[in-house]
N, C-alpha and C positions, 0 to 999 in steps of 0.2 A: 589630018589626024584629029580624032574626036577628043574634045577637052575632058579631062578627068572631072568626075563629079566630086563635090565637096560635102563632107559629113561634119556636122557640128554635134559634138557630144555635150549635152547640158548636164551638169553635175551639181545638184544641190548639196550644200555642205553646212553642217552645224556642228561645231567642235569636232572636227575630223583631222586634227593635226597628226594623230598616230598612224592614220591610214592613207592620207592623201599622196604621200610619196610612193607607196606601193601601188596605189591605183594608177598613178601616172606611168610608172614603169610597165604595168600590164597593158595600158592603152598604147604605149609606144610599140610594144610587141605586136599588137593587133594592127596598128597603122603600118608597120613594116610588112606584115603579111599581106595587107591589102593595097600597098603602094601603087601597084599596076592598075588598080581599079578606081581608087578614090584618094583624095587628100583629106587630112583631118584637121579639125579645129576643136580644141578642148576648152569649153566655156564653163569655168567654175562659178557658182553663185554662193557667195558667203552670206548665210542667213543670220547675221548678227552674232557670230561666234564669239565666245568669251576667252578662248584659248589662242594659240598662235596659228590658227588656220589661215587667216589673211596673209601673215608673213610667209607661210609656206607657198601660198599662191604667187606672191610677188617674186619669190626666189625661182619658182618654176618658169615664170614669164621671162625673167631676165635671161635664162639660159635657152629658152625655147619660144620662138615667136608664135608657135601654134597655140600656145596657152594664153587664154584671156580670162578675165574675171569681172564679175559684178559684185559689189559689196554693199549690203544693206546698212542703213543707219541703226537698225535694231533687228531683233528677231521678229520676222513676220510670218514664219511657218513655211513648211515645205511646199505647200500649194502655191504660195506667192513666189517662192524661189523658182519653181518649175515655169510659172508664167513669165517671169523676168527673163529666164534663160531662153525661152522660145521667142520672146520679144527681141532679144539681142542677137539671136542666132543668125548667121549669114549663109549657112550651108544649103545646098540643093535638097539635102536630107538632114533631118534632125533626130537625134536619139536622146532620150531621157534615161539616165542611168545613175544609180547610187554610187557613192564614193567608197563604201565599205566592202566592195567586192562580193557582196551577196548577189549582185547581178553580174554574172560572168561576162566580161568584155568580149570574150572569144565568140559569143553568140552573134556579135555584130556581122560576122562573115556570112552566116546563114540568113540573118535579117536583110542584109544588103542584097543578097541573091534574090530574096522573095520580092523586094520592091523594085528591082531593076530588070529581072528576067521573068518573073512569074506573074507579073501584072497586078500585084497587090499594092495598095496605097499605104499600108502599114504592116509591120511585123512586130508582134508583141510576145513577151515571155509569159509562160504559164507555169507556175510552180506546181509540180505533181506530187511532191512529198514535203513533209515538214520535219524532217529529221533534225534533232537538236533543239527544236522549239518547245517551250513549255506546253503541256497538254491543255491547260486551261485557256491559254492564248490561242491555240489551234482550234479548240472548240468554239470559242467566241468568234473567231474569224470565219470558220465554216458556217456557223449559224447566221452571221450577218449576211453573207452572200446568198443564202437560201431565202432569208426574209426579204432582202432587197429585190431578188428576182421575182418574188411573188407579189410584192407591193408596187413595184415601178413598172414602167413601160419600156425601159431601156434593157439592152442585152447585158447580162451580167454573167461572166465566166468565172466559175469557182477556181481559185488559185491564181487569178491574174494579178500582176504587179504593175508598177508604173513604168517598168523597163520596156521601151519599145522604140522602134525606128519609124519615122514618118516622112512622107513626101511633103514637099513645100506646100502643096495645095491643102493637105490636111492640117499642117501647122497654121496656115493662114486662117482656116476655119476655126480652129481652137482659139486663136487670138481674138476672134470676133466675139467669143463668149467671155465677156469681161465682167461677169458678176464678182462681187467681193467674197461671198461665202462659196468657196470653190470646193468641188469634189471632182478631181480631174478624171478619175476612172469613169465617172458618169458622163463627163464632157466628151471624152474619147468615144464613148458609145453613142452619145446623142448626135454628134456631127456626122456619124455614118462612116463611109469609106470601107473598102474591102480590107479585112485584116486577117493575116495568117498567124495562128497561134503556135508558138514554138515551145514544147515542153522542156523543162529542165529540173534537175534535182536540187533540193534546197542546199544552200551553201552558207556556212556560218561566217560571221564577220571576220575579216582578216586581222583586225585590231580594234581597240576601243570598245565602247559600250553603246548598246542601242539607245536611241533617244525616244523610242515609242514605249511608254508605260501603258498599263491596262487602261488607266483613266483616259489617256490620249486616244487610245484605240476606240474606246467607247464613244468619246466625243466625235471622232472621225466617222464612226458608223452612223451616229445620229445625224451628222451633216449630210451624209449620203441619202438617208431615208427621207429627211425633210426636204432636201434639195430636189429629189426626183420622184416624189410620190405625195399625193394628197390623201392616201389611204388613212393616215391617222386622223384627219379631219372627218372623213366618213365614219370612222370608228367612234368618234365623239358623238356624232349624230345618232348612230345606232344605239349607243349606250343611253342617250337621252330618251329615245323612243321606248327601249326596254324598261327603263325605270318608270316612265309614265304608265305603261301597261301594268307593271307590278304595283304601282301606287293605286291604280283603279281597283284592282282585285283586292288589295289590302283594305281599301276603304269599304268595299262591298262586304268583305269578311267581317270587319269590325261592326258595321251597321247591323248585319244579320245576327251576329253573336250577341250584341247588346239588346236587340229586340227580343230574342228568344231567352237568353239566360241573364241578362242584365250585367252585373259585375263591371261597372265602369272604371273601377280603380285598378284591377289586376292587369298585368302585362306591361307595366311601365319599364322593367328591365329590357324587354325585347324592343320596346319603342325607343329607348335610349341607344341601343345598339344599332337600330335602323337609322337613326339620325346621324350617328357618327359614321356609319358606313356610307350613306348617301353623301355626306359632307366630304368625305375622303374622295369619292368618285368625282364630285364637282371640282375639287381642287386639282385632281388628276387631269380632267378635261380642260380646265383653265390653263394648266401647265402646257398642254399640247398646243392650245391656241396661242399661248404666249410665245412659244418657240417660233411659230410661223410669223407672228407679229414682229418679234424681235429681229428675225432675218430680214423682213421687209424694211424695218426701220433702218438697219444698217446699210441696206442697198440704196435707199433714197437719199442718204447722206452723201453718196457719191464721193467717198474718200478714195484715194489711190490704193491700189492693191499692195504696193510697196513703195518705199522711198530709198533710192540708191545714194550712198554717200561717196562711192568711188567706182568708176567704170573704166576699165582698160581693155579695149578690144582693137582689132586690126582695122576695123572700119568704123569711123565715128558715126553715131546716130544722134539726132536731135531729140531732146526730151528724156527725162529720167523719171521713174515712178509714175508712168502714165496709166490712164484708165483706173 
């Protein structure tokens, strides 16, 4: 008899005490539905929560050996939490899924079918509607996907989320990408592998509040653009060339005007505006260069992606907070 495959569900958590119990119950229903095909491991990653999320994880582990957890020493961010989960996952297949139930666990049935019977290495969820989401946030999100698709060489699918089920081969490939400034959607695309996109309607949080403010979303978008595109650097070069051309024609105009009409004093207001404008463009270009330089600086420091203060899994692994 063929041994059942094992699925590890990696669940990043930050202040999710209100919803973690509901998520566990829903995962148990899915595991029951799929018990003839696969066994489950639920690996929670506590990203430095300040509420009782860790205590909830301990309670669930005490009553169910399938529940494991990794707890960070502080908040390192969702990207680090996903990496830690993949690093500690022991399943033949690994799913990344949010605890707030905006990623419907029931989709795992279709995802598992795609990676075991249809020949795909990964099955990923694609949100086809944004019902209940603020319009400004939806606009920013859609604009980001369009900009990243034009600027980068990676495949970007509008509406894609972090929710996906991956083969062990793909997980190992993702773990080789150990950069500190992580943009996991870009990493999933960069490593390749065949992916089936599974559409689903937007689902509102089951409980609690979203941890993604507009400012965090903008920073995350900037991370994606800088991490997977050098187009902003090319833009800086283009701006420099354009201003050199403008400066040449401006000098030519001033020389001709002075020779014909004289008037060396007139025009100082426009000159002041030009100086301020050029100075602003220079600072903007320096800011773009600074972003790339700053990312490089953080990478060469070679600090760990995360530091785990507590790890309880069914299979002990050496080393915590690696890479």
